[in-house]
C-alpha positions in Angstrom: -0.6 -10.5 17.8 3.3 -11.6 18.4 5.4 -12.4 16.5 7.3 -15.7 16.3 10.8 -15.7 14.4 13.2 -18.3 13.5 16.8 -18.3 14.8 18.2 -17.1 11.1 16.0 -14.2 11.4 13.4 -15.1 8.8 9.6 -16.4 9.8 9.0 -19.6 9.4 6.4 -21.5 7.8 3.2 -21.5 10.3 4.8 -18.6 12.0 2.6 -16.0 14.0 2.7 -12.3 12.1 0.5 -9.7 12.7 -2.4 -9.4 9.9 -0.6 -6.5 8.4 2.6 -8.3 7.7 1.2 -11.4 6.6 -0.9 -9.8 4.0 2.2 -8.1 3.2 4.3 -11.3 2.8 1.6 -13.0 0.9 1.3 -10.3 -1.6 4.9 -10.4 -2.4 4.7 -14.3 -2.9 2.1 -13.5 -5.1 3.5 -11.0 -7.0 6.8 -13.0 -7.6 4.5 -15.9 -9.0 1.8 -14.0 -10.9 4.8 -12.0 -12.6 6.9 -15.2 -13.9 3.5 -17.5 -14.6 0.8 -15.2 -15.5 -2.7 -15.3 -13.9 -4.0 -19.1 -15.7 -0.7 -20.9 -14.8 -0.4 -19.8 -11.2 -1.2 -21.7 -8.6 -2.1 -20.8 -5.2 -0.2 -23.9 -4.0 3.1 -22.4 -5.4 1.9 -19.6 -3.6 1.7 -20.4 -0.2 5.0 -22.6 -0.8 6.7 -19.2 -1.6 5.2 -17.4 1.0 6.1 -20.1 3.6 2.4 -20.7 4.8 0.3 -23.4 4.3 -2.7 -22.9 2.1 -5.3 -22.6 4.8 -3.5 -19.5 5.9 -3.3 -18.4 2.4 -6.9 -18.5 2.2 -7.7 -17.0 5.8 -6.4 -13.7 4.1 -7.4 -14.2 0.3 -11.0 -16.6 -0.2 -9.2 -17.5 -3.9 -6.8 -16.9 -6.6 -9.1 -14.2 -8.0 -9.3 -12.2 -4.9 -6.0 -12.4 -4.0 -4.8 -11.0 -7.6 -7.2 -8.3 -7.5 -5.6 -7.2 -3.9 -2.4 -7.1 -5.9 -3.5 -5.2 -9.0 -5.0 -2.3 -7.3 -1.9 -2.0 -5.0 0.1 -1.8 -8.2 -2.3 0.8 -9.9 -2.3 2.9 -6.5 1.2 2.9 -7.1 1.3 4.3 -10.4 -1.3 6.8 -9.8 0.6 8.3 -7.1 4.1 8.7 -9.0 2.1 10.0 -12.0 0.5 12.6 -9.6 3.3 13.5 -7.9 5.3 13.9 -10.8 3.0 16.7 -11.9 2.4 18.1 -8.6 6.1 18.3 -7.9 6.8 21.6 -9.7 5.0 24.3 -11.4 7.7 23.9 -14.9 6.0 22.4 -17.4 8.9 21.1 -19.2 10.3 19.6 -15.7 6.6 18.0 -15.4 6.9 16.3 -18.9 10.3 14.8 -17.9 8.7 13.6 -14.3 5.8 12.1 -16.0 7.9 10.2 -18.2 10.2 9.3 -15.6 7.3 7.9 -13.4 6.5 5.6 -16.4 10.4 4.6 -16.3 10.4 4.4 -12.5 7.4 2.3 -12.6 7.9 -0.1 -15.3 11.8 -0.5 -14.1 10.4 -1.5 -10.6 12.3 -5.0 -9.3 9.0 -6.2 -8.6 7.8 -6.3 -12.2 4.1 -5.2 -11.0 4.3 -3.4 -14.6 3.6 -6.8 -16.2 -0.2 -7.1 -14.1 -1.1 -3.4 -15.2 0.0 -3.7 -18.3 0.3 -7.0 -19.6 -2.1 -8.6 -17.7 -3.4 -12.1 -19.4 -6.9 -11.6 -17.3 -7.9 -8.5 -19.3 -11.1 -10.3 -20.0 -12.0 -10.3 -16.2 -14.5 -7.0 -15.8 -12.7 -6.3 -12.3 -9.4 -6.1 -14.2 -10.4 -4.0 -16.7 -12.1 -1.7 -14.4 -8.5 -1.7 -11.9 -6.4 -0.6 -15.3 -8.7 1.8 -16.7 -9.1 3.3 -13.1 -4.7 3.6 -13.3 -5.0 4.9 -16.9 -7.8 7.8 -16.1 -6.0 8.7 -13.3 -2.8 9.2 -14.9 -4.2 11.0 -17.9 -6.8 13.4 -15.4 -3.5 14.4 -13.9 -1.7 15.2 -16.7 -4.2 16.6 -18.2 -5.2 19.4 -15.4 -1.6 20.7 -15.3 0.8 19.9 -18.0 -1.8 21.4 -20.9 -3.2 24.3 -18.7 -1.8 26.6 -20.7 -1.4 25.1 -24.1 -4.2 27.0 -25.1 -6.4 23.7 -25.8 -10.5 23.0 -24.9 -10.7 20.2 -22.9 -11.2 17.3 -25.4 -7.9 18.1 -27.2 -6.0 18.9 -23.5 -7.1 15.1 -22.5 -6.1 13.9 -26.0 -2.9 15.3 -25.6 -2.6 13.6 -22.1 -3.5 10.4 -23.5 -0.8 10.7 -25.9 1.8 11.3 -23.2 1.0 8.8 -21.3 0.9 6.0 -23.8 4.1 7.0 -25.4 5.8 7.3 -21.9 4.0 3.6 -21.2 4.8 1.9 -24.4 8.7 3.7 -24.7 9.2 2.5 -21.0 7.8 -1.2 -21.9 10.4 -0.9 -25.0 13.3 0.3 -23.2 12.8 -2.8 -20.6 12.3 -5.2 -23.2 15.1 -4.2 -25.2 17.8 -4.8 -21.8 17.9 -1.7 -21.0 20.0 -0.6 -23.9 21.3 3.3 -22.6 20.9 4.6 -19.1 17.4 5.0 -17.6 18.1 9.1 -17.3 18.9 9.3 -21.0 16.2 7.4 -22.1 14.1 9.4 -20.2 15.6 12.8 -21.4 15.3 11.3 -24.7 11.4 10.7 -24.7 10.5 13.8 -23.0 12.3 15.6 -25.1 10.6 14.3 -27.9 6.7 15.0 -26.2 8.0 18.8 -25.3 9.2 19.4 -28.5 5.2 18.6 -29.7 3.9 20.8 -26.3 6.1 23.1 -26.0 6.7 24.1 -29.9 4.0 22.6 -31.7 1.0 24.2 -30.5 2.0 27.7 -30.2 3.2 27.4 -33.7 0.3 25.6 -34.7 -1.9 29.0 -33.2 0.6 31.2 -35.1 -0.6 29.5 -38.9 -4.7 29.8 -37.4 
């Protein structure tokens, strides 16, 4: 489908875009509105206006606000899973894996789109589809961490998984706290601080524990 562009280089209201480009435009507008207002206070009128389209165009792509929200949430969940999985696969050094995993959460939380708010701070957590999406993000991230970083820790699957849950939880909460506190120290320093805390537990605590057994 041909694309119509105004003289200023921007797609005007009613401009014809390829379906994938229009969908991306609508999701970006929805992200801004949902991040600022939350699900319940967000209005499809506002999303359409921010995207520069009519409401019928918006409804052609998404039949309702929940469907639009879920499409956006699924996109962010996939992004978080990709970040954590790549962090684990990017090296065979377990200490560096810890730092990469922590960094993946900090980078996700620090994104300009505030995508993390939909994943970690959604006001629609009571909706089963939203719960499933958030649990998918957590479960996939924990599996990626469990399968790599705890492989040589001498733990069974249950304990290895619990350790991975702890790593993911600490990383996520620390990253959100750092952002809420207006980034009081540089991100690289914050990542190093949290990853050092975690690595001392994984790299030092478990061998010492086994020695005392």
